[in-house]
N, C-alpha and C positions, 0 to 999 in steps of 0.2 A: 434571652432566646427562648421562644416557645417550643413546645414539643413537636409542633408541625414542621419546624425548620430543621430538626435533627434528622440525620440520615447520611447516606452517601452523597458525595458531591456530584457524581455522575450517575445518570439514570440507567436502567437496564437496557433501554433502547440504544443509548449512546455506546454501550459496550458492544452491542451487535454491529453498529456502524464501525466502531474501532476495529473489530475483528475482520470485517470486510476489507478495511484498509490494509491490514497486515497481510491478508490473503493476496490482495492486489500487488503489494510490494514483493512478496515471495514469488508470485507468478512472473513479475517483471524480471527478477533476477534469474529465474529458471529459463526465461526466454533468451537471456543474454548468454547462457552457457553454450559451450561447444565452438566449433569452427576452427579449432587449433590444428596443428600438425604435430605428428609424433617426431618427425625429423626437423630439427631447427634450420636446416639448410633449404627446406622446401617451403615456398610461400603458398598459403591457402587463401584465395580471395573470398572464401565463405565468411570470414570474420567481418567483412564489410557489407553483409546482407541487410536488407530492409528490416528484417526482424530484430537484428542485434543493434543496429544504428538508430532506428527510428521508433519502432513499435515498443520494444522493451523499456527504454527510458520514459516514454509516454505513459506506459502502464505503471511504472514506479512512481512517477509524478502524480498520477491519479490516485494511487494508494496513499501517498503522503498528504494530498489534499483531502482525501476522505478522512484520514486520521485527524487532521486539523478541524474539519467540520464536526467530527464526533466529540472533540474536546470542547469546542466553542459553543455547540448547540445547547440551548436551554431546554430542559424537559417541559412538556406541556403541563399546565396546571390542571388539576382535577376540578371539575365544576361543582 
């Protein structure tokens, strides 16, 4: 193994993409929060809103896809 091949397996740019994916996942879970009721005998239809049923899971999936891209992406070679 030459000295050029030594170093971290993931480039600095990949860590930034990874962090963006983590932020997307956290944002997705934050979008899912709420909509409950303090009284268990009262039904709150807000739990079935577009934000909680559709948007939040899509944001989470985008975050997981971004993390996969960050892990699989090869760093560009210096010329």
